[in-house]
Every structure is written in structure tokens, then in C-alpha cells.
Phi, psi and omega in degrees: 000333183257015181282139175277143180256136172294134182270112180274145181281056175220166185286131175228136179250135183239161172291314180217145171239134179244122180230142177219164171054048172287329180051045179300126183108340178274152184300320184278358182292131175265066179301329179296321178287322176302314182296315179298321179296314181293327178294337183249358178223106178257169182203158172287329183222133176247122179248113183263114193259040171095156182055046176282315178253145178218070192243014183279343183278108188293333185263321192274330188299147177239072184280097183242188187308311185295327179297311180294324183291331174298315177298315181296323179298314180294323176298317180296317180297322178295317179296332179278356176114356178289146177274141175231125174247129186238109176260123184289145172249183183285346176263341181294137177287162170302124182308330182288340183256350180290140177303146183306320184294339184255004181273149172262151186280040180219161179274130178281141180234171178271336178200167179204170174237127179256129176259116183281171183296332180270007178091350179291145183243133184237135171287130177250117181210148183295308177121350183294338178292348179263003175291160170303148186306320181297319182289345180279350180296133184299325181296325179287327175301315181292316179297318179297321179295317180295319178297317179299314182296320180297316180294323180290326175295318177298318179299318179296319179295321181292340178299338179290342186242342184237130179261127178283157180285343179183156183296338180271000181266135178287147172285174180299317180292317178298319178297319179297315179297320179295320180291321177298317179298318178296324179293322181299329184241036188303318187266004174057032178299328180297325179296315179299316182294317182291320177296322178296321177299315180295317180297321181296335180263006179072027183263171184265354180170185182223142175237124186222182175224227169072314191274356178056035178223100181298139181202152176203108182200171177235030184295339184255015176101330175237172179286128170245123180228132174237129185291339188086211184205174179238036170240339184220308187269333178057056182231160174216164178251138180233147173244130178269184188280003171257356181096000181288134177263147183206141175271129178249153174094218187104155184300318182292316182291331181266007185300328180299338185246355188301326181253012181250136174282151173291156183269123180287147174302151183304133178095348179261148176255133180278129178283173178297128182256117178264095183237000000 
């Protein structure tokens, strides 16, 4: 149940796709990979599990063609009849203040319940409410984001001087950021809290984002699933038509696309991509 699947470059249709932490608008967001993934993975239902937009930073965002095209792709799927559920994260702007071009045609909520094909019910929540109280302060969210963006810009500049062993290998700065994130959630207290929330509501498990650590297991008695992110792990969660959950993607599985831009629809010009 917790095995990662290699992502093949062909079209696959799922009952549901769960994505979180796209951080569209942030410098480190791999919107190009999100787009390539969505072009090859369609679904009847898209569940967006928070931190989809990251557009509050007036100086740092690099909102270019792939970021906007992810929004347009989801809009098209919605117009074609696909369901979209949007759970807000701590980086998502107030829907009322987001620019029209960056809005999705659905109402954002703080939580939701997903009913799978096998009848199991899952709590959908971003997960930031399980951070230590200090980390929940908005000012720390902003300071942390600025520090992250600055380091990623430095990392991009260093690419001119340092050659990686492969596109699926993290740079020194990326490895450092990943280790710091792992240290913050070393004891997995958030998993216990989130599973307890689901149990208190009589549900079968929880699906979250926020922690940038993809996971899928039943070690705590109920299903705990984390979608991962699209700044470091490049993963999503999928449900098939029997209700089975599976993690798709990963740096190794997405290595074929890490250095390739997504293909723009005919007639569109691709803007400069800061990845």
C-alpha cells in the first residue's frame, strides 16, 4: 500500500487525484512538472489538499506560463465535468483576494470528507493545524518562505558551477532543506494527531499535505496518507476505481521530465520558467 509507483509517460485515468503543496507562484515550485503530470494523469475528481497558490510574496513569485497553465488545465477539466475539491492551506490566499486569473471555479474549504469507491471515508485537511503553536504564526510562515526562496535562488545560481550526478539527485541546498523539514517532524506527532482527528469523526483515515513528506500507511490503526509536494518530492496520491490508494511520482520516477519543459498548447508562447 505504501509503495511508490514509477510514473510512465503515457495517459492514465484515475477515479481521484489528490495533490498538495504545488506552491504555484513561488520560485521553487516545479509547475512544469505538475503540468506534465496532469497531462498524463486525468481523473474524475481532483482533490487539492492545500498550498496550491503561493502568491503573497510581492517580490519573489515567478508566475510564468506553466504556473498559469496548471490553473487553466484544472479549469478545463472542471468545464469537462470533473469534480474539484479545494481545501485551503496556510499559504493559500483568501479566495476573495486572489486575482481572477489565478482563481479556480470552486469554493475553497478548510476540510472535506472524501468517499472512496470502496465506501471508505477519509478526512481531507491540509495539516498546518498540527504544527507546533509557534510555527502556526503567520509571520513565521512568511519568514520561512522568504528564507526558502532565497536559498533556492542561490541553489539555481550555483547550478552554473556545480554539476549534479543526475536530474533525480538533490543538490546540497535541496538536501539541506529536506533534512531540516524532516527534523521538524522527526517524531511524527502530526500523524498521530491527524489520525486521531479522523477517528474522532468515525472516518477510515486522513489525507493531508503540508509536511512535504509523502506517506501512505496504516501503522496507527487508520489510513494516513500525505500527498507530498511539488518543490521537492514531486508526488501525488491517486485512487483507482476499486478504492485503492497509491502514491505516484517521486524524484526517481519523474527523472525523465525533471529537465524537460512541458509542451505549450499550439499557438501559446511559453514564458521564462524559473525552476
